[in-house]
C-alpha positions as CSV (number, residue, x, y, z in Angstrom):
1,X,148.9,108.7,87.2
2,X,152.0,106.9,87.3
3,X,152.6,104.4,83.7
4,X,152.1,100.6,84.7
5,X,154.8,99.3,84.1
6,X,156.4,96.0,82.1
7,X,158.8,93.7,82.8
8,X,160.4,92.6,79.0
9,X,162.7,90.0,79.5
10,X,164.3,87.1,77.6
11,X,167.3,84.9,77.1
12,X,169.4,86.1,74.2
13,X,168.4,84.9,70.3
14,X,164.8,84.8,71.5
15,X,164.1,88.6,70.0
16,X,163.7,91.2,73.0
17,X,165.3,93.6,71.1
18,X,163.2,93.2,68.4
19,X,159.9,93.5,70.9
20,X,161.0,96.3,72.5
21,X,161.6,98.0,68.8
22,X,158.0,97.1,67.6
23,X,156.7,98.6,71.1
24,X,158.8,102.0,70.3
25,X,156.9,101.9,67.0
26,X,153.7,102.0,68.8
27,X,154.4,105.1,71.3
28,X,155.4,103.5,73.9
29,X,159.0,104.4,75.8
30,X,161.0,101.8,76.2
31,X,164.1,102.1,78.8
32,X,166.2,99.6,78.2
33,X,169.0,98.3,81.0
34,X,171.9,97.6,78.3
35,X,171.4,100.8,77.3
36,X,171.5,102.3,80.2
37,X,175.1,100.4,82.0
38,X,176.6,102.2,78.2
39,X,175.3,105.0,79.6
40,X,177.0,104.8,82.8
41,X,180.5,103.3,81.5
42,X,180.5,105.7,78.7
43,X,183.3,108.2,79.6
44,X,182.6,111.2,82.7
45,X,179.5,108.0,83.0
46,X,179.3,108.0,86.6
47,X,179.8,103.9,86.7
48,X,183.8,105.5,85.7
49,X,185.7,106.5,89.4
50,X,184.2,103.3,91.2
51,X,185.1,101.0,88.2
52,X,188.8,102.4,88.1
53,X,189.1,102.1,91.9
54,X,188.0,98.4,91.6
55,X,189.4,97.1,88.9
56,X,191.4,100.6,87.1
57,X,193.3,98.9,84.1
58,X,189.2,98.2,82.5
59,X,189.0,101.9,82.0
60,X,190.5,104.4,79.6
61,X,189.5,108.1,78.2
62,X,186.6,105.5,76.4
63,X,185.1,104.9,79.8
64,X,185.5,101.1,80.9
65,X,186.7,98.7,79.1
66,X,183.5,96.4,78.8
67,X,185.9,93.6,77.1
68,X,189.3,94.4,80.1
69,X,186.4,94.0,82.7
70,X,185.4,90.6,81.2
71,X,188.9,89.4,81.5
72,X,189.2,90.8,85.2
73,X,186.0,89.1,86.1
74,X,187.2,85.8,84.0
75,X,190.9,86.3,86.4
76,X,189.2,86.7,89.6
77,X,185.5,85.4,89.8
78,X,185.5,87.7,93.8
79,X,185.0,90.7,92.1
80,X,181.6,90.3,89.6
81,X,179.6,90.5,93.7
82,X,182.2,93.6,94.6
83,X,181.3,95.0,91.0
84,X,177.9,94.2,90.9
85,X,177.1,96.4,94.4
86,X,178.6,99.5,92.7
87,X,176.5,99.1,89.2
88,X,173.1,97.9,89.9
89,X,172.3,101.3,92.6
90,X,173.0,103.2,89.5
91,X,170.9,101.0,87.0
92,X,168.7,101.4,89.5
93,X,168.8,105.2,89.7
94,X,168.7,105.7,86.1
95,X,166.0,103.8,85.9
96,X,163.8,105.3,88.5
97,X,164.5,108.4,86.7
98,X,163.0,107.3,83.5
99,X,160.3,106.5,85.4
100,X,159.9,109.7,87.2
101,X,159.7,111.8,83.7
102,X,157.8,109.3,82.2
103,X,154.4,111.1,81.2
104,X,153.2,107.3,79.0
105,X,149.9,105.5,80.2
106,X,152.3,102.4,79.8
107,X,156.2,101.9,79.6
108,X,158.3,99.5,78.9
109,X,161.8,97.7,80.4
110,X,163.8,95.6,79.1
111,X,165.0,93.9,81.2
112,X,167.9,90.4,80.6
113,X,168.3,89.5,83.9
114,X,164.6,90.4,84.9
115,X,163.4,87.1,87.2
116,X,167.4,86.3,87.6
117,X,168.0,89.8,89.8
118,X,164.3,89.7,90.9
119,X,163.7,92.8,89.5
120,X,159.6,91.0,88.0
121,X,159.2,92.7,91.6
122,X,158.3,95.9,90.7
123,X,156.5,95.4,87.6
124,X,153.8,95.4,86.7
125,X,153.4,92.7,84.7
126,X,155.9,90.8,82.9
127,X,155.9,89.7,78.6
128,X,158.2,86.6,78.4
129,X,159.9,86.8,74.5
130,X,160.7,83.1,73.8
131,X,161.1,81.2,70.6
132,X,161.8,77.1,70.3
133,X,165.6,76.1,70.8
134,X,167.1,75.6,68.1
135,X,165.5,78.7,66.6
136,X,167.3,80.3,69.5
137,X,170.6,79.1,68.4
138,X,171.1,79.7,65.3
139,X,170.1,83.4,66.1
140,X,172.4,83.7,68.4
141,X,175.5,81.7,66.3
142,X,174.9,83.7,63.4
143,X,175.4,86.9,65.6
144,X,179.5,88.1,64.3
145,X,182.2,86.8,66.9
146,X,179.4,84.4,68.7
147,X,181.1,80.8,69.8
148,X,179.3,77.5,70.7
149,X,181.2,78.4,74.0
150,X,180.3,81.7,74.0
151,X,176.5,80.9,73.9
152,X,176.6,77.8,76.4
153,X,178.7,80.3,79.0
154,X,175.5,82.8,78.4
155,X,172.8,80.4,78.6
156,X,174.5,79.4,82.1
157,X,174.2,82.6,83.2
158,X,170.4,82.8,82.4
159,X,167.4,80.6,83.8
160,X,165.9,78.1,81.7
161,X,163.3,79.7,79.5
162,X,160.5,77.2,81.2
163,X,160.9,78.4,84.0
164,X,160.3,81.8,82.5
165,X,157.7,80.8,80.8
166,X,156.0,79.5,84.4
167,X,156.9,83.9,85.8
168,X,155.7,85.8,82.9
169,X,152.5,87.2,83.0
170,X,152.5,87.4,79.0
171,X,154.6,84.8,77.0
172,X,154.7,86.6,72.6
173,X,156.6,83.5,70.5
174,X,158.8,85.3,67.7
175,X,158.7,82.5,65.3
176,X,157.5,85.4,62.2
177,X,158.3,89.5,62.1
178,X,154.5,89.9,61.4
179,X,152.6,88.1,64.3
180,X,154.8,89.6,66.9
181,X,154.2,92.9,65.8
182,X,150.8,91.4,65.9
183,X,151.0,90.3,69.3
184,X,152.5,93.3,70.8
185,X,149.8,95.8,69.2
186,X,146.9,93.2,70.7
187,X,148.9,93.6,74.3
188,X,148.9,97.2,74.3
189,X,144.9,97.3,73.4
190,X,144.6,94.5,76.3
191,X,146.7,96.5,78.9
192,X,145.0,100.1,77.9
193,X,141.5,98.1,78.6
194,X,142.4,96.9,81.7
195,X,143.8,99.8,82.8
196,X,140.9,101.9,82.2
197,X,138.5,99.3,83.3
């Protein structure tokens, strides 16, 4: 039987990685879109050769340099559609391979741009993690090297939280760790009960 696919998303600083960790702690397999990209960009990764053809300076002996790639995209925004057309199918193939070998009742798909890229259509339900703007901002700006300008740029590329709330099947407010862990456990119980019904 195909696992129930739960798409986990949330804007930067909303607690998505922490929430994914609670799902893992409950024994659920979690596919991480960012980790998939890291695998594809690593030495020998499936994205290395195509990116070398598109942007040779971004590829070194350690794989694809995300910083060099980011600089190239800033200089030439027209590279982005070409890069996405290379990388997105590879990420989709990685996700499909994960799903094909998954034997759990429920699988979690941690996808930052779930709604922005329309990936929710491939999920059975979606979970949005969210927090008040002041808490989100404090979390993000506490990260090493993060600036107000970088934060603003990242936010500009993400769907506003209110729009994500309107589209999400389930929502967890990430105000405190114990409450988030309890909410994850309750959601898993609910999904298992619904699946068995």
